[in-house]
C-alpha positions in Angstrom: 92.7 100.6 84.7 94.4 103.6 84.1 98.4 103.0 83.3 100.0 106.1 84.8 97.4 106.5 88.0 99.3 105.2 90.7 97.8 104.4 94.0 99.8 105.7 96.6 101.1 102.6 97.8 102.0 101.8 94.1 104.0 104.9 94.0 106.0 104.0 96.6 107.0 101.1 95.3 108.0 101.7 92.4 110.0 104.2 93.2 111.6 101.7 95.5 112.6 99.3 92.7 113.2 101.9 90.3 116.1 103.1 93.7 117.5 99.7 93.5 116.5 98.1 90.1 117.9 95.9 88.7 116.3 94.6 91.7 115.7 90.4 92.5 112.2 89.6 93.4 114.0 87.5 97.1 116.0 91.4 97.8 112.9 93.3 96.6 110.7 91.5 99.0 113.7 92.0 101.8 113.4 95.8 100.4 109.3 95.6 101.3 109.4 94.4 104.0 111.9 96.4 105.4 110.5 100.1 104.2 106.5 99.6 104.2 106.2 96.0 107.1 104.2 93.6 104.1 104.7 90.0 103.5 105.3 88.5 100.3 102.5 87.8 98.9 101.7 91.4 99.6 104.8 92.6 97.5 104.0 90.4 94.5 100.4 91.5 93.9 101.4 95.0 94.1 104.2 94.2 91.3 101.9 92.9 89.6 100.0 95.8 89.4 103.4 97.9 88.1 103.7 94.9 85.5 100.5 95.0 84.1 101.1 98.9 83.8 104.1 98.5 81.6 106.7 100.4 84.0 108.4 96.9 85.0 108.6 93.2 84.5 110.0 90.3 85.9 111.5 87.7 84.2 113.2 84.7 85.8 113.3 86.1 89.7 114.3 89.3 89.0 112.4 92.8 88.5 114.0 95.0 85.7 112.4 98.7 84.2 110.4 99.4 81.1 109.7 102.7 82.3 112.1 105.2 83.8 111.0 107.4 86.9 111.5 110.2 84.0 109.5 108.6 81.3 107.1 107.6 83.5 106.7 111.4 84.9 106.3 113.0 81.3 103.7 109.7 80.3 101.8 111.3 83.4 102.2 114.9 82.5 101.2 114.1 78.4 98.2 112.6 79.9 97.1 115.2 82.3 97.0 117.7 79.7 95.7 116.1 77.2 92.5 114.9 79.1 92.3 118.3 81.1 93.5 120.8 78.7 93.0 119.2 75.1 96.2 118.6 74.7 96.6 122.3 74.3 100.5 123.0 76.3 99.6 126.5 76.0 96.4 126.1 77.3 97.6 124.4 80.6 100.3 126.8 80.7 97.9 130.1 80.6 96.2 128.1 83.8 99.4 127.5 85.2 100.8 131.1 85.9 97.2 132.2 86.6 97.5 131.1 89.9 101.2 131.5 90.4 104.1 134.3 88.6 107.1 132.3 86.9 110.2 133.5 88.1 112.8 135.4 85.6 114.8 132.2 85.9 111.7 130.2 85.3 111.4 131.6 82.1 113.8 131.9 80.2 114.2 127.4 81.1 111.0 127.4 79.6 112.3 129.8 76.5 115.3 127.2 76.7 113.1 124.1 76.1 110.6 125.5 73.5 114.0 126.6 72.1 115.7 122.8 72.1 112.7 121.0 71.1 111.0 123.7 68.6 110.5 122.0 65.4 112.3 122.6 62.5 
């Protein structure tokens, strides 16, 4: 099981949890029944998959977040760049820019990120 790849419904469940966390498992079952038409067992099965990936945790009837949405997306991006471009962010940007020109605002935003995170 790859920790940063979610199926469609796993992604929807993760979004629901991030929106309502911390949430009781009882409330989550009700939310999933309303949103997806799931039974309790389906909710628990899908929740276990997300917990096994280290995104959420259940303890004493409550679901809490271990990785925020932003942290999860960052990890997904890192994994993609690592697997597809050998970890090279410049190669990723070059490939991305071949098909889509960046606007002046996007270039400025990227430059600001680079300046903010540049190694001293």
